C-alpha positions in Angstrom: 0.0 0.1 -0.1 2.6 2.7 0.8 4.6 1.7 -2.5 1.2 2.4 -4.5 0.5 5.8 -2.6 4.1 6.9 -3.4 3.6 6.2 -6.8 2.2 9.5 -8.6 -1.6 9.4 -9.6 -1.1 11.9 -12.4 -0.7 10.6 -15.9 1.5 13.1 -16.6 3.6 12.8 -13.6 4.0 9.1 -13.8 4.5 9.0 -17.8 7.5 11.4 -16.9 8.9 9.4 -14.4 8.3 6.3 -16.8 10.3 8.0 -19.3 13.2 9.3 -17.0 13.6 5.3 -15.7 13.3 3.8 -19.4 15.8 6.8 -20.6 18.3 6.4 -17.6 18.5 2.7 -18.0 18.9 2.9 -21.7 21.3 5.5 -21.2 23.3 3.9 -18.8 23.6 0.4 -20.8 24.8 2.6 -23.8 27.4 4.0 -21.4 28.6 0.7 -20.4 28.6 -0.6 -23.7 30.6 2.2 -24.8 33.4 2.4 -22.0 33.8 -1.5 -22.6 33.5 -1.1 -26.5 36.2 1.6 -26.1 38.3 -0.3 -23.8 38.5 -3.2 -26.1 39.1 -1.1 -29.3 42.4 0.8 -27.5 43.9 -2.3 -26.3 43.3 -4.0 -29.8 45.1 -1.1 -31.5 47.4 -1.2 -29.0 48.0 -4.6 -29.7 48.4 -4.7 -33.4 50.9 -1.9 -33.2 53.0 -3.9 -30.5 52.8 -6.9 -33.2 54.0 -4.6 -35.8 57.1 -3.2 -33.7 57.9 -6.6 -32.8 58.0 -7.8 -35.8 60.0 -4.5 -37.3 62.6 -4.6 -34.7 63.3 -8.4 -35.2 63.9 -7.6 -38.9 66.1 -5.0 -38.0 68.0 -7.0 -35.4 68.7 -9.8 -38.0 69.7 -7.2 -40.7 72.2 -5.3 -38.1 70.3 -2.1 -38.7 68.7 -1.8 -35.0 69.5 1.7 -33.5 70.4 1.5 -29.7 67.7 4.4 -29.0 64.1 3.4 -30.1 63.0 6.8 -30.3 60.1 5.9 -32.6 58.1 4.1 -30.0 56.6 7.1 -28.4 56.2 8.8 -25.0 54.1 6.3 -24.2 55.5 3.2 -25.7 58.2 0.7 -24.5 60.7 -1.4 -26.6 63.8 -3.4 -25.6 66.0 -5.9 -27.4 68.2 -8.3 -25.5 70.3 -11.3 -25.8 70.1 -14.2 -24.3 72.8 -13.2 -21.6 70.8 -10.3 -20.6 72.6 -7.5 -22.4 70.4 -5.0 -24.1 70.9 -3.9 -27.2 68.3 -1.5 -27.9 65.8 0.6 -25.5 63.3 3.3 -25.9 64.1 6.3 -23.8 61.8 5.8 -20.7 63.6 2.4 -20.1 67.1 3.5 -21.1 69.7 1.9 -19.0 67.3 -0.4 -17.5 68.0 -4.1 -17.3 65.9 -6.0 -19.4 62.1 -5.6 -18.0 60.8 -8.9 -18.8 62.3 -12.8 -19.2 63.7 -14.0 -22.7 61.3 -15.5 -25.4 60.8 -18.7 -26.2 58.8 -18.7 -29.6 59.2 -16.6 -32.6 55.2 -15.7 -32.5 54.9 -12.6 -30.4 53.1 -13.6 -26.7 51.5 -11.0 -24.5 52.6 -10.2 -21.2 51.5 -7.7 -18.6 54.2 -6.2 -16.7 55.5 -3.6 -14.6 58.2 -1.4 -16.1 60.2 1.7 -14.5 60.5 4.8 -16.2 63.1 7.5 -16.0 61.6 9.4 -13.4 61.3 6.2 -11.3 57.6 6.0 -11.6 56.3 2.4 -11.7 53.3 1.2 -14.3 51.9 -1.3 -15.9 52.4 -2.4 -19.4 50.9 -4.5 -21.9 53.6 -5.8 -24.1 54.2 -8.4 -26.8 57.4 -10.5 -26.8 58.9 -12.7 -29.4 62.5 -14.4 -30.4 64.6 -13.1 -33.2 67.7 -13.8 -35.0 70.1 -11.1 -34.7 73.8 -10.8 -36.0 75.5 -12.3 -33.4 73.1 -14.5 -32.1 69.0 -15.0 -30.9 67.5 -12.0 -29.3 64.5 -10.9 -27.0 62.2 -8.2 -28.7 59.9 -6.6 -26.4 57.4 -3.7 -27.3 54.0 -2.6 -25.8 52.3 0.5 -24.4 51.7 1.5 -20.8 47.9 0.7 -19.6 47.5 4.1 -18.2 46.6 5.8 -21.9 43.8 3.2 -22.0 43.0 4.0 -18.2 42.9 7.7 -18.8 41.0 7.5 -22.2 38.5 5.2 -20.2 38.3 7.5 -17.1 37.8 10.7 -19.4 34.7 9.4 -21.1 33.6 7.9 -17.8 33.9 11.1 -16.3 32.0 13.2 -19.3 29.1 10.3 -19.4 29.0 10.7 -15.7 27.8 14.6 -16.6 26.2 13.8 -19.6 23.8 10.8 -18.7 22.1 12.9 -15.9 21.7 15.7 -17.9 20.1 13.9 -20.6 17.7 12.1 -18.4 16.6 15.5 -17.3 16.3 16.8 -21.0 14.3 13.9 -21.5 12.0 14.0 -18.3 11.4 17.8 -19.0 10.5 17.0 -22.7 8.3 14.4 -21.8 6.8 16.7 -18.9 5.9 19.5 -21.4 5.1 17.3 -24.1 2.4 15.1 -22.0 1.1 18.4 -20.5 0.2 20.1 -24.1 -1.1 16.6 -25.1 -3.4 15.9 -22.0 -4.6 19.6 -21.9 -7.3 18.5 -24.3 -8.6 15.8 -21.7 -8.6 17.7 -18.8 -10.4 20.5 -20.5 -12.9 17.6 -21.6 -12.9 16.2 -17.9 -13.6 20.0 -16.0 -16.7 20.3 -18.9 -18.2 16.9 -18.0 -18.1 17.2 -14.5 -19.8 20.9 -14.7 -22.4 19.2 -16.9 -25.5 18.5 -14.4 -28.9 17.3 -15.1 -30.2 20.4 -16.1 -27.8 21.0 -18.9 -27.2 17.8 -20.8 -27.3 20.0 -23.9 -23.9 21.3 -23.1 -21.0 19.8 -25.0 -17.1 19.2 -24.4 -14.6 21.0 -26.5 -13.2 19.0 -29.6 -9.5 19.5 -30.4 -8.6 19.9 -34.2 -5.8 17.4 -33.5 -7.7 14.6 -35.2 -6.0 12.2 -32.8 -7.4 9.6 -30.0 -8.3 12.9 -27.9 -10.3 14.3 -30.7 -12.0 11.0 -31.2 -12.4 10.8 -27.1 -14.1 14.1 -27.5 -16.5 13.0 -30.3 -17.4 9.9 -28.7 -18.1 12.1 -25.4 -20.2 13.9 -27.1 -22.1 11.6 -28.8 -22.5 9.9 -25.2 -23.7 13.2 -24.1 -26.3 13.4 -26.9 -27.8 9.6 -25.9 -27.9 10.9 -22.6 -29.7 14.0 -23.4 -31.9 11.9 -25.5 -32.8 9.3 -22.8 -33.5 12.0 -20.2 -35.7 13.4 -22.5 -37.4 10.5 -23.3 -37.4 9.3 -19.7 -39.3 12.7 -18.6 -41.5 12.4 -22.0 -42.4 8.8 -20.7 -43.1 9.7 -17.1 -45.3 12.6 -18.1 -47.3 10.7 -20.5 -47.9 7.9 -18.3 -49.1 10.1 -15.6 -51.5 11.7 -18.0 -52.9 8.6 -19.4 -53.1 7.0 -15.6 -55.1 10.5 -14.4 -58.1 10.3 -17.1 -59.1 6.9 -15.8 -58.3 7.8 -11.7 -60.3 10.9 -12.4 -63.1 9.2 -13.9 -63.3 6.3 -11.2 -63.2 9.3 -8.4 -66.0 11.1 -10.1 -68.2 8.5 -10.2 -67.4 7.4 -6.6 -68.2 11.1 -5.6 -71.1 11.1 -7.6 -72.7 8.2 -6.0 -71.6 9.4 -2.7 -73.4 12.7 -3.1 -76.5 11.8 -4.7 -77.3 8.4 -2.9 -76.1 5.9 -5.9 -78.8 3.0 -5.1 -77.8 0.6 -8.5 -74.3 -0.1 -7.1 -73.8 -3.3 -9.7 -74.3 -0.7 -12.5 -71.9 1.7 -11.0 -69.1 -0.7 -10.2 -69.6 -2.3 -14.1 -68.8 1.2 -15.0 -65.8 1.8 -12.7 -64.5 -1.8 -14.1 -64.3 -0.3 -17.3 -62.1 2.4 -16.0 -60.0 -0.2 -13.7 -59.3 -2.5 -16.9 -58.0 0.5 -19.1 -55.7 1.4 -16.3 -54.6 -2.6 -16.0 -53.8 -2.4 -19.2 -51.8 0.8 -19.1 -49.7 -0.4 -16.4 -49.5 -3.9 -17.9 -48.2 -2.4 -20.8 -45.7 0.5 -19.1 -44.4 -2.9 -17.2 -43.7 -4.8 -20.0 -41.8 -1.9 -22.0 -39.4 -1.4 -18.9 -38.8 -5.1 -18.5 -38.0 -5.4 -22.4 -35.6 -1.9 -22.1 -33.9 -3.5 -19.3 -33.5 -7.4 -20.4 -32.3 -9.3 -23.5 -33.5 -12.8 -24.8 -31.9 -16.1 -23.6 -29.9 -17.5 -26.4 -31.7 -20.7 -26.2 -35.1 -19.2 -27.7 -37.5 -21.6 -28.5 -38.5 -22.5 -32.0 -42.2 -21.9 -33.4 -44.2 -21.6 -36.4 -45.4 -17.7 -36.7 -47.7 -18.7 -39.1 -49.7 -20.5 -36.3 -49.6 -17.6 -34.2 -50.9 -15.2 -36.9 -53.9 -17.7 -37.2 -55.0 -17.8 -34.0 -54.6 -14.4 -33.3 -57.0 -13.7 -36.5 -59.5 -16.5 -35.2 -59.9 -14.8 -31.6 -60.4 -11.3 -33.2 -63.0 -13.0 -35.3 -65.0 -13.6 -31.9 -65.1 -10.1 -31.3 -65.3 -8.1 -34.2 -67.3 -8.2 -37.5 -64.0 -6.7 -39.5 -63.3 -9.6 -42.0 -60.1 -10.7 -41.4 -58.4 -12.5 -44.5 -55.5 -14.9 -43.8 -55.6 -16.7 -47.2 -52.0 -15.5 -47.9 -50.7 -16.9 -44.7 -47.8 -19.7 -45.3 -45.1 -21.4 -42.9 -42.8 -19.1 -41.4 -40.4 -21.0 -38.4 -38.7 -18.7 -36.3 -37.3 -18.7 -33.0 -37.9 -16.6 -29.9 -40.0 -15.8 -27.1 -43.6 -17.2 -27.9 -45.4 -14.5 -25.7 -43.9 -11.4 -26.7 -44.3 -13.0 -30.3 -47.9 -13.4 -29.9 -48.4 -9.6 -28.2 -46.7 -8.4 -30.9 -49.0 -9.8 -33.5 -51.8 -9.2 -31.2 -51.0 -5.6 -31.0 -50.9 -5.2 -35.0 -54.1 -7.0 -35.6 -55.9 -5.2 -32.9 -54.9 -1.9 -34.2 -55.8 -2.7 -38.0 -58.7 -4.2 -36.9 -59.9 -1.0 -34.8 -59.2 1.0 -37.6 -60.4 -1.0 -40.7 -63.6 0.1 -42.5 -64.5 -3.6 -43.4 -61.4 -6.1 -44.0 -57.9 -6.7 -42.6 -55.6 -8.3 -44.8 -52.7 -10.6 -43.4 -49.9 -12.0 -45.6 -47.0 -14.3 -44.2 -44.3 -15.5 -46.6 -40.4 -16.2 -46.3 -38.5 -14.0 -48.0 -34.8 -14.2 -46.4 -36.8 -13.3 -43.6 -40.6 -14.0 -42.0 -42.3 -11.2 -43.3 -45.7 -10.5 -42.0 -48.0 -7.7 -43.9 -51.1 -6.3 -41.8 -52.9 -4.0 -44.2 -56.8 -2.5 -43.3 -58.7 -0.3 -45.5 -59.1 2.2 -42.7 -58.3 6.3 -43.0 -54.6 5.5 -43.0 -52.0 7.6 -41.0 -51.4 11.3 -41.8 -48.2 12.2 -43.7 -47.0 14.1 -40.6 -47.7 11.5 -38.4 -46.1 8.5 -40.1 -42.3 9.4 -38.3 -44.2 9.1 -34.9 -46.8 6.5 -35.1 -44.2 4.1 -33.1 -43.9 6.4 -30.2 -44.9 5.7 -26.9 -48.1 7.8 -25.8 -48.5 9.3 -29.5 -52.2 9.2 -30.5 -53.0 11.0 -34.1 -55.1 13.9 -33.8 -57.2 12.7 -36.5 -59.7 9.7 -36.9 -57.0 7.2 -36.6 -55.1 6.6 -33.3 -52.7 4.0 -32.4 -52.4 1.0 -30.3 -54.4 -0.4 -27.6 -56.0 2.7 -26.9 -53.5 3.7 -24.5 -50.4 4.8 -27.4 -48.2 1.8 -26.2 -49.5 -0.9 -28.5 -47.3 -0.1 -31.9 -44.7 1.0 -29.3 -44.5 -2.5 -27.7 -44.9 -4.3 -31.0 -41.5 -2.6 -32.3 -39.5 -2.9 -29.2 -40.3 -7.0 -29.4 -39.5 -6.9 -33.3 -36.1 -5.1 -32.8 -35.2 -7.6 -29.3 -36.0 -10.4 -31.8 -33.3 -9.3 -34.0 -36.2 -7.7 -36.4 -37.7 -4.6 -37.9 -41.4 -3.2 -37.9 -42.3 -0.7 -40.2 -45.1 1.5 -41.6 -45.0 1.4 -45.3 -46.7 2.7 -48.3 -49.2 5.7 -48.8 -52.4 4.2 -48.4 -55.2 4.2 -48.8 -55.4 2.8 -45.3 -52.3 1.6 -43.2 -49.6 -1.4 -44.4 -47.5 -2.4 -41.3 -44.5 -4.8 -42.4 -42.8 -6.8 -39.6 -39.5 -8.6 -40.7 -38.4 -11.7 -38.3 -35.1 -13.5 -38.6 -36.0 -17.1 -40.2 -34.5 -20.3 -38.5 -34.5 -23.9 -40.1 -35.3 -26.8 -37.6 -32.3 -26.7 -36.0 -32.9 -27.1 -31.9 -29.5 -25.6 -31.0 -29.6 -21.9 -30.0 -29.1 -19.0 -32.0 -25.8 -17.9 -32.9 
């Protein structure tokens, strides 16, 4: 818990710390690799130079042209040629007059040795030398040539000192650059957060600023505005739904209260007749509440994947038979053919019932049903009534919408077609008002399934 609390909570700070840590690790690894490479490179170059000197000095000793003072090796180098008896034939100035600095060589191929040598200022240093045996004019000689390790150490030390200063500075520059860049990048996000925090239920019409960068932050702002638009629409529909439901429930409640008050005030004697009248209003309220509960349930739940297989044509024919028992309108089912679908039997029955009752309620003499399979199970419900006014076509499936003219919707509460479309959408289908009349023509489309018994994909 302590470590989590110590970790910066700001995205800007966390990104800066992470970038600084990554760059520090990378720079340290690169610095170590550079030092190792430099050390190996200097040793490799010195070894090549020393081996060449050994061969050159051996050739001079063989030809008799060996100078006594080997000044060509430079101030940091060391060279010496001596006989097997220990007599020094030639030496570099820094070890002039000194005895042999190493033992005699045993082979003609140069071999490497690390040894201590005394310079003319009596300073003792380490040398990396190459030793080989050569044939001199007076007999075999040992040739020694190499470089002091101090030059390699000084170069490495200089680079190490520079890196100790440069690496922290580079890390600081990376951290500062990351802090500035991330801050500039996240500024629109902070503006979005501030704007969203200030948006309340009463001002859902407000939108967050959209940066003109076209990057992920810009897309986030667009997505946030789309979400706010959906929230605004949902809030508006919720308020409208509550207001409409209250209004629809108020009418039968008012009628009930009025009848009770009149009966009590005037001493109603025929209470059974009054009760029958009040039952009509009670039935209207019951249907309205039942429809409201159904809409609430379908808007918050999803269908199970293992939906049962049923024949939509059987549902259509059963509902047509039921309607014929209480309506004089002719219901033509001659064009109803088989259409297997998967879904909730009760919901699909309610869908067909609402469509059929809506058509019968507004038909003049006949309602025609046509069901066939054409890529999907398509049900056409057509009546010969007054139809739907052009200005109401886009609103005919809205909850509690009732047309101003002779045609009203659904079960009388303005919920029938809204429920029908909700069921169609829950089953992956669609419900539309098509055609321009005369009458109204509703087209229901549901996905077709074969005789399989497994769940829908």
